[in-house]
N, C-alpha and C positions, 0 to 999 in steps of 0.2 A: 558529435555524438559517437559514442562507442557502443555498438549494438552487438550483444553477445548471443542473442537468440530471437527466433521469430516463429510464432505459432499462427498458421494461416487461417484457422477456424476455431471459434470457441462459442459455446452457448452459455457459459457460466461466469466468465470474467467481467462482463459488463451487464449489470442487471437489466433484463428486458430487451437486450439487443444482441444480434448476431455480430460477432466481432473478430478481428485479428488482434494478436497480442505481440507487442514489441518489448523485448527484455534488454535493458541497457546493462552495460558491463562496468561495474564500479559502484562502491557504496562507502559512505563515511561512517557507517555503523558496523559493528561486528556482533550482532545479536547471536547469542549462543545457539538458539534453536532454529535459526534461519535455514530453510531447505536449500537455498541456492548458493552454495559455496563457490560454484563455478562462475557466478556473477559478482561475488563479493571478494574472494581471496585471489590475489593476482597469480599465485602459483597454480591455480586451477583454470585460469582464463584460456579460452580457445580463440581461434582466429575470429576476428570481428566480421560482421556482415556489412557490406557497403550500403550506405543510405539509398543510393540509386536503385539497388536491387529491391529494397522495400517499396520505394515510391513506384517503381515500374509495376510491381505485383498489384499494389493497391489501385493503380490506375485502371487495371483490367477487372477489378472487382467492384467497381462503382455500380450501385443498383442491386448488388448481391449481398455484400457486407453492409452493415449499418454503422458500425463503430470501430474504433481502434483504441486499444488499451496500451498505455505506455507505463511499464513497470520496471522492475529490476531485481537487484541493484537499486540505486536511487537516482531517478531522472533529474531531479532539480540541482544536482551538482554540476550539470553541463550548461555552460553559458549559452550554447547554441540551441538549447531546447526550444525556445519560442520560434525560432526560424524553422526548425524541423517540423514542429507541430503545424505551423502555418501552411507548409507544403501539403500536409495531409488534410488539413481543415478545408482548404480551398477546393478540394475534390468532393466535398460534401459529406465527409464522415463526421460523426459525433466522436468526441475525444474524452476518454476517461484516463485520469492520471492517478497512479498509486504513489504515495509519498510518505516519508517518515516525518515530515513537517519541520525539518531542521533548517529550511531556507524560506522563511516567510516573505522575503523580498521577491524571490522568484515566483512564489505562489501568488502574490498580489499582482505581479506583472502579467501573469498568464490569465488571471481573472479579469483584470482591467482591459486586456486586449481581446477578451472573449474567445480565448483559445482553448478553454476547457469547458466541458458540459457536465462532467461528474468528477468529483475528487474523492478518493478513498484515502484517509489518513490513518496510519497506524498509531495508536496510543500504546506505547510499549509497556508503560507502568505508571504509577503515580510519579510526579516529577522528581521527587527525592530519591527514587530508585533507578533513574534513567542510566546513570553511569554503570551500575551493577548489571543491568539487563543488556545494555547495548555494547558493553566493552569499549566504550568511547567517551571522550570528554564532550558533554552535550551542554549547550547553553539552554537552560530550562526556560528562560524568558522567550526564546525563539519558538519553542514548542507551544507555549501558552499563546503567543502572538498568532501562530498559524491556526490554532483552534478558534480564536476570536475572528480571524479573517474568514474562515469557512462559515462560521455560524451567521455572519453578516453579509455573505457574498451574493446570495441570490442564486447560486448554482446548486445543482444537486450534489449532495455529499453524504459520506458516512464516516464515522469513526469506528475503529475496530481494534480489538485486543486479542492476541493469541494467548491462550491459557496453558501453562505448563505446570504440571504438578511439582510442588516444591520450590517454584520460582515466582509464580504469581498466585497470591492467596485470594480468598474471597474478600478479605478486608481491603486488599489492593483494588479489587474491582469496584467496591463501594467508593473508594477514594477517587478512582478514575471517573465514576459516574458523577461525582461532585465536581470534578475538574471540568467536565464537558457539559455541565448542567445547562439545559436549554437547547441542547442539540436535538435535531429531528430524528436521526437514525444512528443507532449504536449496535454493532455486531460483536459478539463474543465467539471466537473460533477456536476449536480445540486443536491442540498439538498432536501430530502423529509422527513418530520417529521414522527417519529415512536415512539412507546411506550417505546422502549428500549434505547432511547437516553441517553447519559451520564449525561447531565445537563437537569433536568426536565423542566426547563424554555424553552427549545427548542422543547418541544413536539408540540407546536402550531406555531413554527417559520416557515417561508416560504423560499423557494429557489427563484431563479430568474424566471421572467416571460419568456414565449416563445420569446417575442419580444426582451427582454434584451439579451437572449442567442444568437439570430440571429445577433444582433448588435455586440456582442463580437466576434462572429465567423467572421464577415466581417472585423473587425479591426485587428484580431490577426492571421488569417489563413495564411497570406502571410509571417509571421515571422518564420514559421516552415514547413519543408517538409511534416510532418503529423500533422494536427491539428484536434482534435476530440471534439465534444460536446456530452456529454451523458445527455440527458434531463431527 
C-alpha cells in the first residue's frame, strides 16, 4: 500500500460514524475535476506514510474512533489492500471504502471476506462517456459489474456522481439513474474549483447552480429510497 495522506478525525466521510481517513497514493483514472492531484499525478506525490504508523495510531484510538475510511487515489489497484484492511478490521473498526469501481474482482473479494462495511462508488458518467470524463481507457463492463456486485452485496453502499457544469448534463444524470436502477442510495455532489484539481483548466470551472440542483432533486428523488444532494 502506498499511503499519501492520513486524516486522524472526521465527522463527514463515513455516514453516521466518527472516523479516520486514509488516502492512498495512485489512481488508474485522470478525472479532470478531481481535487486530489497529489494522490493521482506522480509529479505531485509526496513522501509516503508507513503502514505501521497508521496501525500504531489506530491501535490507540480503539473505543474513540468507530470507523476508518480508505480512499484516494484508488485503493483497489493495490493487491495488498485486503491484508491491510484485515489489520484494521481486527481492531474492531468499521471499514468504508471509496472506489471508482474499475476492479470488480477486488471488490468481490473484499465483500466475500467481510472486510468492508460500507462502499461508496463513484459513477463518473453514463458508461459511453467514461473515457471522456476519466481521461483513461476504461472497461465499461467492469463498471457495470461493480454496480451489480454492490446492489446484491448486502453491505451498505452508495453510488455518487460529481456534477460539473459543461461536463455532466442533466440528461447524463438521468442515464446514470437508469444505469444504477434499483440502487438504495444515490448522491449527487456539486463540483467546487480548487487549486489542486488534476486538470488546471478546471480551476475556474463551475458546478451546478442551486436552482439546477433543486430541479435535479425534484426529478430524481422518487427513483431511489435515499437520494442526496451535496451542494
